[in-house]
Biopython code that builds the backbone (N, CA, C, O; Angstrom):
import numpy as np
from Bio.PDB.StructureBuilder import StructureBuilder

atoms = [
    (1, "MET", "N", (82.624, 30.402, -48.916)),
    (1, "MET", "CA", (82.380, 30.087, -47.513)),
    (1, "MET", "C", (81.345, 28.968, -47.443)),
    (1, "MET", "O", (80.290, 29.042, -48.073)),
    (2, "THR", "N", (81.658, 27.944, -46.676)),
    (2, "THR", "CA", (80.715, 26.833, -46.521)),
    (2, "THR", "C", (79.706, 27.140, -45.415)),
    (2, "THR", "O", (79.951, 27.963, -44.532)),
    (3, "ALA", "N", (78.575, 26.460, -45.489)),
    (3, "ALA", "CA", (77.560, 26.609, -44.441)),
    (3, "ALA", "C", (78.138, 26.188, -43.089)),
    (3, "ALA", "O", (77.862, 26.812, -42.065)),
    (4, "ALA", "N", (78.936, 25.133, -43.099)),
    (4, "ALA", "CA", (79.539, 24.661, -41.851)),
    (4, "ALA", "C", (80.404, 25.749, -41.216)),
    (4, "ALA", "O", (80.376, 25.932, -39.999)),
    (5, "LYS", "N", (81.166, 26.466, -42.030)),
    (5, "LYS", "CA", (82.020, 27.538, -41.490)),
    (5, "LYS", "C", (81.176, 28.670, -40.905)),
    (5, "LYS", "O", (81.536, 29.244, -39.878)),
    (6, "THR", "N", (80.054, 28.993, -41.555)),
    (6, "THR", "CA", (79.209, 30.071, -41.019)),
    (6, "THR", "C", (78.660, 29.697, -39.647)),
    (6, "THR", "O", (78.564, 30.540, -38.755)),
    (7, "VAL", "N", (78.305, 28.437, -39.488)),
    (7, "VAL", "CA", (77.784, 27.966, -38.195)),
    (7, "VAL", "C", (78.909, 27.923, -37.165)),
    (7, "VAL", "O", (78.702, 28.278, -36.004)),
    (8, "LEU", "N", (80.090, 27.492, -37.582)),
    (8, "LEU", "CA", (81.251, 27.484, -36.692)),
    (8, "LEU", "C", (81.531, 28.894, -36.172)),
    (8, "LEU", "O", (81.721, 29.088, -34.971)),
    (9, "TYR", "N", (81.556, 29.869, -37.068)),
    (9, "TYR", "CA", (81.832, 31.245, -36.661)),
    (9, "TYR", "C", (80.734, 31.791, -35.753)),
    (9, "TYR", "O", (81.015, 32.541, -34.817)),
    (10, "PHE", "N", (79.499, 31.420, -36.025)),
    (10, "PHE", "CA", (78.414, 31.867, -35.151)),
    (10, "PHE", "C", (78.569, 31.246, -33.761)),
    (10, "PHE", "O", (78.256, 31.882, -32.755)),
    (11, "GLY", "N", (79.045, 30.019, -33.711)),
    (11, "GLY", "CA", (79.325, 29.385, -32.423)),
    (11, "GLY", "C", (80.352, 30.174, -31.624)),
    (11, "GLY", "O", (80.216, 30.327, -30.410)),
    (12, "TRP", "N", (81.377, 30.674, -32.302)),
    (12, "TRP", "CA", (82.385, 31.479, -31.610)),
    (12, "TRP", "C", (81.787, 32.799, -31.116)),
    (12, "TRP", "O", (82.134, 33.270, -30.033)),
    (13, "TYR", "N", (80.900, 33.391, -31.899)),
    (13, "TYR", "CA", (80.191, 34.599, -31.450)),
    (13, "TYR", "C", (79.405, 34.293, -30.166)),
    (13, "TYR", "O", (79.414, 35.087, -29.226)),
    (14, "LEU", "N", (78.735, 33.149, -30.135)),
    (14, "LEU", "CA", (77.976, 32.768, -28.939)),
    (14, "LEU", "C", (78.897, 32.539, -27.745)),
    (14, "LEU", "O", (78.551, 32.889, -26.616)),
    (15, "TYR", "N", (80.074, 31.950, -27.991)),
    (15, "TYR", "CA", (81.043, 31.771, -26.904)),
    (15, "TYR", "C", (81.428, 33.127, -26.311)),
    (15, "TYR", "O", (81.402, 33.306, -25.094)),
    (16, "VAL", "N", (81.782, 34.069, -27.164)),
    (16, "VAL", "CA", (82.229, 35.384, -26.693)),
    (16, "VAL", "C", (81.103, 36.092, -25.937)),
    (16, "VAL", "O", (81.321, 36.641, -24.857)),
    (17, "THR", "N", (79.913, 36.073, -26.506)),
    (17, "THR", "CA", (78.769, 36.704, -25.838)),
    (17, "THR", "C", (78.477, 36.021, -24.505)),
    (17, "THR", "O", (78.265, 36.687, -23.492)),
    (18, "GLY", "N", (78.468, 34.695, -24.512)),
    (18, "GLY", "CA", (78.181, 33.939, -23.293)),
    (18, "GLY", "C", (79.206, 34.165, -22.201)),
    (18, "GLY", "O", (78.850, 34.353, -21.038)),
    (19, "ILE", "N", (80.475, 34.147, -22.569)),
    (19, "ILE", "CA", (81.533, 34.365, -21.578)),
    (19, "ILE", "C", (81.426, 35.774, -21.002)),
    (19, "ILE", "O", (81.607, 35.973, -19.801)),
    (20, "THR", "N", (81.135, 36.744, -21.854)),
    (20, "THR", "CA", (80.974, 38.119, -21.368)),
    (20, "THR", "C", (79.804, 38.219, -20.398)),
    (20, "THR", "O", (79.916, 38.863, -19.355)),
    (21, "LEU", "N", (78.685, 37.585, -20.734)),
    (21, "LEU", "CA", (77.528, 37.608, -19.829)),
    (21, "LEU", "C", (77.817, 36.870, -18.524)),
    (21, "LEU", "O", (77.285, 37.238, -17.476)),
    (22, "LEU", "N", (78.633, 35.860, -18.575)),
    (22, "LEU", "CA", (78.975, 35.090, -17.383)),
    (22, "LEU", "C", (79.944, 35.854, -16.481)),
    (22, "LEU", "O", (79.773, 35.880, -15.262)),
    (23, "VAL", "N", (80.953, 36.472, -17.077)),
    (23, "VAL", "CA", (82.031, 37.091, -16.316)),
    (23, "VAL", "C", (81.778, 38.577, -16.016)),
    (23, "VAL", "O", (82.041, 39.043, -14.908)),
    (24, "ALA", "N", (81.275, 39.303, -16.997)),
    (24, "ALA", "CA", (81.086, 40.753, -16.841)),
    (24, "ALA", "C", (79.758, 41.188, -17.458)),
    (24, "ALA", "O", (79.737, 41.970, -18.409)),
    (25, "PRO", "N", (78.655, 40.682, -16.916)),
    (25, "PRO", "CA", (77.363, 40.960, -17.550)),
    (25, "PRO", "C", (77.015, 42.443, -17.617)),
    (25, "PRO", "O", (76.451, 42.903, -18.610)),
    (26, "ASN", "N", (77.343, 43.186, -16.580)),
    (26, "ASN", "CA", (76.970, 44.600, -16.570)),
    (26, "ASN", "C", (77.761, 45.421, -17.580)),
    (26, "ASN", "O", (77.291, 46.463, -18.035)),
    (27, "PHE", "N", (78.950, 44.963, -17.932)),
    (27, "PHE", "CA", (79.704, 45.625, -18.997)),
    (27, "PHE", "C", (78.926, 45.544, -20.309)),
    (27, "PHE", "O", (78.750, 46.546, -21.002)),
    (28, "LEU", "N", (78.467, 44.345, -20.635)),
    (28, "LEU", "CA", (77.718, 44.163, -21.880)),
    (28, "LEU", "C", (76.379, 44.895, -21.826)),
    (28, "LEU", "O", (75.983, 45.549, -22.791)),
    (29, "LEU", "N", (75.692, 44.782, -20.705)),
    (29, "LEU", "CA", (74.392, 45.448, -20.570)),
    (29, "LEU", "C", (74.523, 46.963, -20.714)),
    (29, "LEU", "O", (73.757, 47.588, -21.448)),
    (30, "SER", "N", (75.485, 47.549, -20.020)),
    (30, "SER", "CA", (75.637, 49.008, -20.092)),
    (30, "SER", "C", (76.123, 49.453, -21.471)),
    (30, "SER", "O", (75.757, 50.532, -21.935)),
    (31, "THR", "N", (76.936, 48.639, -22.124)),
    (31, "THR", "CA", (77.390, 48.959, -23.478)),
    (31, "THR", "C", (76.207, 49.098, -24.430)),
    (31, "THR", "O", (76.212, 49.947, -25.321)),
    (32, "PHE", "N", (75.199, 48.262, -24.235)),
    (32, "PHE", "CA", (74.014, 48.293, -25.089)),
    (32, "PHE", "C", (72.853, 49.059, -24.443)),
    (32, "PHE", "O", (71.689, 48.847, -24.784)),
    (33, "GLN", "N", (73.186, 49.940, -23.517)),
    (33, "GLN", "CA", (72.219, 50.836, -22.879)),
    (33, "GLN", "C", (71.035, 50.086, -22.268)),
    (33, "GLN", "O", (69.886, 50.517, -22.366)),
    (34, "MET", "N", (71.344, 48.966, -21.644)),
    (34, "MET", "CA", (70.324, 48.185, -20.946)),
    (34, "MET", "C", (70.570, 48.318, -19.448)),
    (34, "MET", "O", (71.701, 48.568, -19.030)),
    (35, "PRO", "N", (69.539, 48.158, -18.642)),
    (35, "PRO", "CA", (69.724, 48.274, -17.194)),
    (35, "PRO", "C", (70.672, 47.194, -16.668)),
    (35, "PRO", "O", (70.579, 46.027, -17.049)),
    (36, "THR", "N", (71.572, 47.603, -15.799)),
    (36, "THR", "CA", (72.468, 46.628, -15.184)),
    (36, "THR", "C", (71.705, 45.863, -14.109)),
    (36, "THR", "O", (70.620, 46.264, -13.689)),
    (37, "THR", "N", (72.292, 44.763, -13.677)),
    (37, "THR", "CA", (71.601, 43.917, -12.706)),
    (37, "THR", "C", (72.603, 43.160, -11.845)),
    (37, "THR", "O", (73.745, 42.932, -12.244)),
    (38, "GLU", "N", (72.160, 42.786, -10.684)),
    (38, "GLU", "CA", (72.929, 41.901, -9.807)),
    (38, "GLU", "C", (72.267, 40.529, -9.733)),
    (38, "GLU", "O", (72.753, 39.638, -9.037)),
    (39, "GLU", "N", (71.168, 40.362, -10.445)),
    (39, "GLU", "CA", (70.457, 39.075, -10.487)),
    (39, "GLU", "C", (71.326, 38.023, -11.179)),
    (39, "GLU", "O", (72.137, 38.356, -12.044)),
    (40, "VAL", "N", (71.161, 36.790, -10.808)),
    (40, "VAL", "CA", (71.944, 35.700, -11.380)),
    (40, "VAL", "C", (71.481, 35.345, -12.798)),
    (40, "VAL", "O", (72.233, 34.726, -13.551)),
    (41, "TRP", "N", (70.263, 35.723, -13.168)),
    (41, "TRP", "CA", (69.673, 35.252, -14.425)),
    (41, "TRP", "C", (70.456, 35.652, -15.659)),
    (41, "TRP", "O", (70.492, 34.900, -16.633)),
    (42, "ILE", "N", (71.079, 36.809, -15.642)),
    (42, "ILE", "CA", (71.852, 37.219, -16.814)),
    (42, "ILE", "C", (73.063, 36.304, -16.994)),
    (42, "ILE", "O", (73.486, 36.043, -18.120)),
    (43, "ARG", "N", (73.617, 35.821, -15.885)),
    (43, "ARG", "CA", (74.727, 34.858, -15.966)),
    (43, "ARG", "C", (74.222, 33.493, -16.432)),
    (43, "ARG", "O", (74.935, 32.769, -17.127)),
    (44, "VAL", "N", (72.997, 33.146, -16.051)),
    (44, "VAL", "CA", (72.380, 31.909, -16.545)),
    (44, "VAL", "C", (72.255, 31.983, -18.070)),
    (44, "VAL", "O", (72.524, 31.004, -18.767)),
    (45, "VAL", "N", (71.847, 33.137, -18.577)),
    (45, "VAL", "CA", (71.771, 33.331, -20.031)),
    (45, "VAL", "C", (73.159, 33.147, -20.652)),
    (45, "VAL", "O", (73.286, 32.569, -21.731)),
    (46, "GLY", "N", (74.185, 33.634, -19.978)),
    (46, "GLY", "CA", (75.554, 33.447, -20.459)),
    (46, "GLY", "C", (75.935, 31.981, -20.551)),
    (46, "GLY", "O", (76.526, 31.549, -21.541)),
    (47, "VAL", "N", (75.598, 31.215, -19.524)),
    (47, "VAL", "CA", (75.876, 29.769, -19.536)),
    (47, "VAL", "C", (75.146, 29.106, -20.701)),
    (47, "VAL", "O", (75.720, 28.274, -21.403)),
    (48, "LEU", "N", (73.887, 29.472, -20.903)),
    (48, "LEU", "CA", (73.111, 28.888, -22.008)),
    (48, "LEU", "C", (73.694, 29.272, -23.362)),
    (48, "LEU", "O", (73.731, 28.448, -24.275)),
    (49, "ALA", "N", (74.151, 30.514, -23.501)),
    (49, "ALA", "CA", (74.773, 30.938, -24.763)),
    (49, "ALA", "C", (76.043, 30.135, -25.033)),
    (49, "ALA", "O", (76.303, 29.747, -26.172)),
    (50, "ILE", "N", (76.831, 29.886, -23.991)),
    (50, "ILE", "CA", (78.040, 29.073, -24.152)),
    (50, "ILE", "C", (77.667, 27.655, -24.568)),
    (50, "ILE", "O", (78.291, 27.089, -25.466)),
    (51, "ALA", "N", (76.661, 27.080, -23.926)),
    (51, "ALA", "CA", (76.234, 25.712, -24.257)),
    (51, "ALA", "C", (75.733, 25.627, -25.699)),
    (51, "ALA", "O", (76.083, 24.696, -26.424)),
    (52, "ILE", "N", (74.919, 26.595, -26.113)),
    (52, "ILE", "CA", (74.430, 26.595, -27.496)),
    (52, "ILE", "C", (75.594, 26.837, -28.454)),
    (52, "ILE", "O", (75.654, 26.241, -29.529)),
    (53, "GLY", "N", (76.510, 27.705, -28.062)),
    (53, "GLY", "CA", (77.710, 27.938, -28.867)),
    (53, "GLY", "C", (78.504, 26.667, -29.083)),
    (53, "GLY", "O", (79.061, 26.453, -30.160)),
    (54, "PHE", "N", (78.559, 25.815, -28.056)),
    (54, "PHE", "CA", (79.257, 24.529, -28.186)),
    (54, "PHE", "C", (78.608, 23.676, -29.272)),
    (54, "PHE", "O", (79.304, 23.086, -30.098)),
    (55, "TYR", "N", (77.276, 23.611, -29.274)),
    (55, "TYR", "CA", (76.585, 22.848, -30.317)),
    (55, "TYR", "C", (76.884, 23.413, -31.701)),
    (55, "TYR", "O", (77.163, 22.662, -32.636)),
    (56, "TYR", "N", (76.827, 24.724, -31.830)),
    (56, "TYR", "CA", (77.101, 25.350, -33.124)),
    (56, "TYR", "C", (78.542, 25.085, -33.547)),
    (56, "TYR", "O", (78.804, 24.747, -34.702)),
    (57, "GLN", "N", (79.466, 25.240, -32.618)),
    (57, "GLN", "CA", (80.881, 25.017, -32.931)),
    (57, "GLN", "C", (81.111, 23.579, -33.373)),
    (57, "GLN", "O", (81.839, 23.338, -34.336)),
    (58, "GLN", "N", (80.509, 22.634, -32.690)),
    (58, "GLN", "CA", (80.665, 21.226, -33.059)),
    (58, "GLN", "C", (79.991, 20.923, -34.395)),
    (58, "GLN", "O", (80.564, 20.226, -35.233)),
    (59, "ALA", "N", (78.783, 21.438, -34.598)),
    (59, "ALA", "CA", (78.075, 21.216, -35.869)),
    (59, "ALA", "C", (78.877, 21.785, -37.031)),
    (59, "ALA", "O", (78.958, 21.174, -38.097)),
    (60, "GLY", "N", (79.466, 22.952, -36.820)),
    (60, "GLY", "CA", (80.257, 23.574, -37.876)),
    (60, "GLY", "C", (81.577, 22.881, -38.118)),
    (60, "GLY", "O", (81.947, 22.637, -39.266)),
    (61, "SER", "N", (82.295, 22.560, -37.056)),
    (61, "SER", "CA", (83.614, 21.946, -37.236)),
    (61, "SER", "C", (83.523, 20.510, -37.735)),
    (61, "SER", "O", (84.429, 20.045, -38.427)),
    (62, "LYS", "N", (82.458, 19.803, -37.401)),
    (62, "LYS", "CA", (82.277, 18.416, -37.852)),
    (62, "LYS", "C", (81.379, 18.328, -39.090)),
    (62, "LYS", "O", (81.109, 17.238, -39.593)),
    (63, "ASN", "N", (80.918, 19.489, -39.575)),
    (63, "ASN", "CA", (80.068, 19.564, -40.767)),
    (63, "ASN", "C", (78.868, 18.621, -40.654)),
    (63, "ASN", "O", (78.625, 17.798, -41.537)),
    (64, "ILE", "N", (78.134, 18.752, -39.569)),
    (64, "ILE", "CA", (76.962, 17.909, -39.327)),
    (64, "ILE", "C", (75.805, 18.456, -40.165)),
    (64, "ILE", "O", (75.079, 19.356, -39.743)),
    (65, "GLN", "N", (75.656, 17.893, -41.350)),
    (65, "GLN", "CA", (74.728, 18.415, -42.356)),
    (65, "GLN", "C", (73.282, 18.512, -41.868)),
    (65, "GLN", "O", (72.578, 19.455, -42.228)),
    (66, "GLY", "N", (72.833, 17.574, -41.072)),
    (66, "GLY", "CA", (71.454, 17.598, -40.610)),
    (66, "GLY", "C", (71.154, 18.739, -39.658)),
    (66, "GLY", "O", (70.001, 19.149, -39.523)),
    (67, "LEU", "N", (72.172, 19.252, -39.000)),
    (67, "LEU", "CA", (71.974, 20.316, -38.014)),
    (67, "LEU", "C", (72.106, 21.716, -38.610)),
    (67, "LEU", "O", (71.517, 22.665, -38.092)),
    (68, "LEU", "N", (72.864, 21.850, -39.680)),
    (68, "LEU", "CA", (73.140, 23.180, -40.235)),
    (68, "LEU", "C", (71.869, 23.949, -40.606)),
    (68, "LEU", "O", (71.745, 25.112, -40.221)),
    (69, "PRO", "N", (70.911, 23.348, -41.342)),
    (69, "PRO", "CA", (69.700, 24.111, -41.666)),
    (69, "PRO", "C", (68.841, 24.420, -40.436)),
    (69, "PRO", "O", (68.113, 25.412, -40.422)),
    (70, "LEU", "N", (68.924, 23.582, -39.419)),
    (70, "LEU", "CA", (68.146, 23.831, -38.200)),
    (70, "LEU", "C", (68.626, 25.089, -37.480)),
    (70, "LEU", "O", (67.849, 25.753, -36.795)),
    (71, "THR", "N", (69.911, 25.412, -37.637)),
    (71, "THR", "CA", (70.421, 26.631, -37.003)),
    (71, "THR", "C", (69.810, 27.873, -37.634)),
    (71, "THR", "O", (69.643, 28.896, -36.971)),
    (72, "VAL", "N", (69.475, 27.780, -38.921)),
    (72, "VAL", "CA", (68.819, 28.910, -39.593)),
    (72, "VAL", "C", (67.456, 29.154, -38.949)),
    (72, "VAL", "O", (67.109, 30.289, -38.622)),
    (73, "VAL", "N", (66.700, 28.094, -38.773)),
    (73, "VAL", "CA", (65.372, 28.198, -38.159)),
    (73, "VAL", "C", (65.486, 28.738, -36.731)),
    (73, "VAL", "O", (64.720, 29.617, -36.335)),
    (74, "ALA", "N", (66.434, 28.217, -35.969)),
    (74, "ALA", "CA", (66.603, 28.650, -34.577)),
    (74, "ALA", "C", (66.947, 30.133, -34.499)),
    (74, "ALA", "O", (66.415, 30.851, -33.652)),
    (75, "ARG", "N", (67.829, 30.591, -35.373)),
    (75, "ARG", "CA", (68.234, 31.998, -35.327)),
    (75, "ARG", "C", (67.117, 32.920, -35.799)),
    (75, "ARG", "O", (66.983, 34.037, -35.299)),
    (76, "LEU", "N", (66.321, 32.468, -36.748)),
    (76, "LEU", "CA", (65.144, 33.252, -37.145)),
    (76, "LEU", "C", (64.165, 33.358, -35.976)),
    (76, "LEU", "O", (63.570, 34.412, -35.751)),
    (77, "PHE", "N", (64.003, 32.272, -35.242)),
    (77, "PHE", "CA", (63.134, 32.268, -34.065)),
    (77, "PHE", "C", (63.621, 33.284, -33.031)),
    (77, "PHE", "O", (62.821, 34.020, -32.454)),
    (78, "VAL", "N", (64.928, 33.321, -32.802)),
    (78, "VAL", "CA", (65.493, 34.290, -31.855)),
    (78, "VAL", "C", (65.185, 35.710, -32.321)),
    (78, "VAL", "O", (64.757, 36.546, -31.526)),
    (79, "PHE", "N", (65.402, 35.982, -33.604)),
    (79, "PHE", "CA", (65.120, 37.320, -34.131)),
    (79, "PHE", "C", (63.649, 37.700, -33.936)),
    (79, "PHE", "O", (63.346, 38.814, -33.509)),
    (80, "ILE", "N", (62.749, 36.785, -34.243)),
    (80, "ILE", "CA", (61.311, 37.050, -34.094)),
    (80, "ILE", "C", (60.958, 37.317, -32.629)),
    (80, "ILE", "O", (60.230, 38.262, -32.326)),
    (81, "CYS", "N", (61.469, 36.491, -31.734)),
    (81, "CYS", "CA", (61.175, 36.672, -30.300)),
    (81, "CYS", "C", (61.743, 37.983, -29.771)),
    (81, "CYS", "O", (61.048, 38.717, -29.068)),
    (82, "PHE", "N", (62.992, 38.286, -30.098)),
    (82, "PHE", "CA", (63.593, 39.532, -29.625)),
    (82, "PHE", "C", (62.832, 40.735, -30.174)),
    (82, "PHE", "O", (62.620, 41.718, -29.463)),
    (83, "SER", "N", (62.423, 40.656, -31.436)),
    (83, "SER", "CA", (61.635, 41.744, -32.036)),
    (83, "SER", "C", (60.301, 41.905, -31.313)),
    (83, "SER", "O", (59.860, 43.024, -31.052)),
    (84, "ALA", "N", (59.667, 40.791, -30.995)),
    (84, "ALA", "CA", (58.391, 40.843, -30.266)),
    (84, "ALA", "C", (58.588, 41.448, -28.881)),
    (84, "ALA", "O", (57.764, 42.247, -28.436)),
    (85, "PHE", "N", (59.663, 41.080, -28.197)),
    (85, "PHE", "CA", (59.931, 41.638, -26.871)),
    (85, "PHE", "C", (60.075, 43.157, -26.944)),
    (85, "PHE", "O", (59.575, 43.880, -26.082)),
    (86, "VAL", "N", (60.764, 43.633, -27.985)),
    (86, "VAL", "CA", (60.933, 45.079, -28.161)),
    (86, "VAL", "C", (59.594, 45.722, -28.500)),
    (86, "VAL", "O", (59.233, 46.745, -27.918)),
    (87, "PHE", "N", (58.854, 45.133, -29.436)),
    (87, "PHE", "CA", (57.553, 45.669, -29.851)),
    (87, "PHE", "C", (56.586, 45.765, -28.669)),
    (87, "PHE", "O", (55.834, 46.733, -28.552)),
    (88, "LEU", "N", (56.611, 44.765, -27.803)),
    (88, "LEU", "CA", (55.724, 44.740, -26.640)),
    (88, "LEU", "C", (56.255, 45.572, -25.470)),
    (88, "LEU", "O", (55.628, 45.652, -24.414)),
    (89, "LYS", "N", (57.416, 46.188, -25.679)),
    (89, "LYS", "CA", (58.056, 47.047, -24.677)),
    (89, "LYS", "C", (58.428, 46.285, -23.399)),
    (89, "LYS", "O", (58.395, 46.835, -22.299)),
    (90, "PHE", "N", (58.781, 45.015, -23.572)),
    (90, "PHE", "CA", (59.267, 44.221, -22.443)),
    (90, "PHE", "C", (60.717, 44.566, -22.123)),
    (90, "PHE", "O", (61.183, 44.346, -21.005)),
    (91, "VAL", "N", (61.427, 45.108, -23.110)),
    (91, "VAL", "CA", (62.870, 45.279, -22.999)),
    (91, "VAL", "C", (63.303, 46.472, -23.851)),
    (91, "VAL", "O", (62.563, 46.944, -24.714)),
    (92, "SER", "N", (64.508, 46.940, -23.589)),
    (92, "SER", "CA", (65.090, 48.046, -24.350)),
    (92, "SER", "C", (65.175, 47.699, -25.842)),
    (92, "SER", "O", (65.448, 46.552, -26.198)),
    (93, "PRO", "N", (64.943, 48.681, -26.704)),
    (93, "PRO", "CA", (65.067, 48.436, -28.141)),
    (93, "PRO", "C", (66.457, 47.952, -28.561)),
    (93, "PRO", "O", (66.615, 47.399, -29.650)),
    (94, "MET", "N", (67.450, 48.152, -27.721)),
    (94, "MET", "CA", (68.805, 47.707, -28.055)),
    (94, "MET", "C", (68.904, 46.186, -28.177)),
    (94, "MET", "O", (69.841, 45.679, -28.795)),
    (95, "LEU", "N", (67.955, 45.457, -27.599)),
    (95, "LEU", "CA", (67.981, 43.995, -27.730)),
    (95, "LEU", "C", (67.895, 43.584, -29.196)),
    (95, "LEU", "O", (68.372, 42.515, -29.577)),
    (96, "ILE", "N", (67.289, 44.428, -30.006)),
    (96, "ILE", "CA", (67.136, 44.104, -31.415)),
    (96, "ILE", "C", (68.501, 43.965, -32.096)),
    (96, "ILE", "O", (68.616, 43.274, -33.108)),
    (97, "VAL", "N", (69.529, 44.610, -31.554)),
    (97, "VAL", "CA", (70.883, 44.462, -32.113)),
    (97, "VAL", "C", (71.285, 42.991, -32.095)),
    (97, "VAL", "O", (71.811, 42.473, -33.080)),
    (98, "PHE", "N", (71.037, 42.324, -30.976)),
    (98, "PHE", "CA", (71.371, 40.902, -30.884)),
    (98, "PHE", "C", (70.501, 40.084, -31.829)),
    (98, "PHE", "O", (70.969, 39.116, -32.428)),
    (99, "GLY", "N", (69.240, 40.470, -31.962)),
    (99, "GLY", "CA", (68.352, 39.786, -32.895)),
    (99, "GLY", "C", (68.808, 39.937, -34.333)),
    (99, "GLY", "O", (68.718, 38.998, -35.125)),
    (100, "ILE", "N", (69.298, 41.123, -34.668)),
    (100, "ILE", "CA", (69.783, 41.356, -36.031)),
    (100, "ILE", "C", (71.020, 40.516, -36.308)),
    (100, "ILE", "O", (71.183, 40.017, -37.421)),
    (101, "VAL", "N", (71.890, 40.350, -35.329)),
    (101, "VAL", "CA", (73.052, 39.470, -35.507)),
    (101, "VAL", "C", (72.575, 38.053, -35.827)),
    (101, "VAL", "O", (73.128, 37.396, -36.709)),
    (102, "ASP", "N", (71.557, 37.583, -35.115)),
    (102, "ASP", "CA", (71.000, 36.259, -35.395)),
    (102, "ASP", "C", (70.400, 36.206, -36.799)),
    (102, "ASP", "O", (70.603, 35.233, -37.525)),
    (103, "LEU", "N", (69.668, 37.241, -37.178)),
    (103, "LEU", "CA", (69.058, 37.290, -38.508)),
    (103, "LEU", "C", (70.124, 37.262, -39.604)),
    (103, "LEU", "O", (70.003, 36.511, -40.573)),
    (104, "LEU", "N", (71.155, 38.070, -39.453)),
    (104, "LEU", "CA", (72.226, 38.095, -40.449)),
    (104, "LEU", "C", (72.976, 36.770, -40.500)),
    (104, "LEU", "O", (73.331, 36.292, -41.578)),
    (105, "GLY", "N", (73.215, 36.180, -39.334)),
    (105, "GLY", "CA", (73.866, 34.867, -39.297)),
    (105, "GLY", "C", (73.026, 33.803, -39.973)),
    (105, "GLY", "O", (73.551, 32.958, -40.698)),
    (106, "ALA", "N", (71.722, 33.842, -39.739)),
    (106, "ALA", "CA", (70.808, 32.889, -40.378)),
    (106, "ALA", "C", (70.833, 33.062, -41.889)),
    (106, "ALA", "O", (70.881, 32.080, -42.630)),
    (107, "ALA", "N", (70.798, 34.307, -42.345)),
    (107, "ALA", "CA", (70.825, 34.577, -43.789)),
    (107, "ALA", "C", (72.132, 34.097, -44.409)),
    (107, "ALA", "O", (72.134, 33.534, -45.504)),
    (108, "TRP", "N", (73.232, 34.315, -43.719)),
    (108, "TRP", "CA", (74.553, 33.895, -44.200)),
    (108, "TRP", "C", (74.595, 32.376, -44.360)),
    (108, "TRP", "O", (75.034, 31.870, -45.393)),
    (109, "THR", "N", (74.144, 31.659, -43.352)),
    (109, "THR", "CA", (74.128, 30.194, -43.424)),
    (109, "THR", "C", (73.165, 29.722, -44.506)),
    (109, "THR", "O", (73.495, 28.812, -45.266)),
    (110, "TRP", "N", (71.983, 30.323, -44.588)),
    (110, "TRP", "CA", (70.992, 29.931, -45.591)),
    (110, "TRP", "C", (71.546, 30.111, -47.003)),
    (110, "TRP", "O", (71.374, 29.238, -47.854)),
    (111, "MET", "N", (72.215, 31.249, -47.255)),
    (111, "MET", "CA", (72.796, 31.482, -48.585)),
    (111, "MET", "C", (73.888, 30.464, -48.895)),
    (111, "MET", "O", (73.995, 29.985, -50.024)),
    (112, "ALA", "N", (74.697, 30.135, -47.889)),
    (112, "ALA", "CA", (75.751, 29.136, -48.092)),
    (112, "ALA", "C", (75.150, 27.761, -48.358)),
    (112, "ALA", "O", (75.638, 27.029, -49.219)),
    (113, "LEU", "N", (74.099, 27.404, -47.628)),
    (113, "LEU", "CA", (73.422, 26.121, -47.866)),
    (113, "LEU", "C", (72.833, 26.071, -49.273)),
    (113, "LEU", "O", (72.938, 25.057, -49.963)),
    (114, "LYS", "N", (72.220, 27.159, -49.685)),
    (114, "LYS", "CA", (71.615, 27.234, -51.017)),
    (114, "LYS", "C", (72.693, 27.086, -52.097)),
    (114, "LYS", "O", (72.505, 26.364, -53.076)),
    (115, "LYS", "N", (73.809, 27.766, -51.910)),
    (115, "LYS", "CA", (74.926, 27.693, -52.862)),
    (115, "LYS", "C", (75.476, 26.270, -52.939)),
    (115, "LYS", "O", (75.772, 25.774, -54.026)),
    (116, "GLU", "N", (75.613, 25.617, -51.790)),
    (116, "GLU", "CA", (76.120, 24.240, -51.767)),
    (116, "GLU", "C", (75.140, 23.291, -52.443)),
    (116, "GLU", "O", (75.554, 22.359, -53.131)),
    (117, "HIS", "N", (73.846, 23.521, -52.251)),
    (117, "HIS", "CA", (72.825, 22.659, -52.855)),
    (117, "HIS", "C", (72.836, 22.792, -54.375)),
    (117, "HIS", "O", (72.697, 21.798, -55.087)),
    (118, "VAL", "N", (72.999, 23.999, -54.866)),
    (118, "VAL", "CA", (73.021, 24.248, -56.313)),
    (118, "VAL", "C", (74.251, 23.615, -56.948)),
    (118, "VAL", "O", (74.180, 23.109, -58.068)),
    (119, "SER", "N", (75.381, 23.637, -56.240)),
    (119, "SER", "CA", (76.627, 23.108, -56.811)),
    (119, "SER", "C", (76.694, 21.587, -56.817)),
    (119, "SER", "O", (77.611, 21.017, -57.408)),
    (120, "LYS", "N", (75.738, 20.917, -56.168)),
    (120, "LYS", "CA", (75.762, 19.443, -56.137)),
    (120, "LYS", "C", (75.150, 18.861, -57.376)),
    (120, "LYS", "O", (75.086, 17.640, -57.518)),
]
sb = StructureBuilder()
sb.init_structure("model")
sb.init_model(0)
sb.init_chain("A")
sb.init_seg("    ")
for serial, (resi, resn, name, xyz) in enumerate(atoms, 1):
    if name == "N":
        sb.init_residue(resn, " ", resi, " ")
    sb.init_atom(name, np.array(xyz, "f"), 0.0, 1.0, " ", f" {name:<3s}", serial, name[0])
structure = sb.get_structure()
C-alpha cells in the first residue's frame, strides 16, 4: 500500500463522515451516544470535513508528495485535540473514537511513507 493510497482512502472516510454530518447529523451523533442538536454548527463541521476530504482525496490521487507527510501531522493534531477535549470533559468520551481513527490513519500513512523512503 502506498502512502498516497492511504491518504486517498482517508479522504473518502472524511467525505462519508462529512456528508453524514451535513445530511443526517443527529443520526451520527446518536450512534456515538452524543447529544443531538438542531444547531447549524454540526453541519458546518460536515462541510469542513468534506472540504478537507477533497484535499486528502486530491493529494492521494495525484500523489502530491509534499502534502502526504503533512497529513500525518494534521491527523496527530486532531487526535491530541480530541483527547484533550475528552480529558477536560468538554465533550462525550465517544469523541475519542474519531480521534483514534485519525491516529490509526496517521500511523498507516507514516508507515507507508517510511517503507517508501527505505525502498528508494
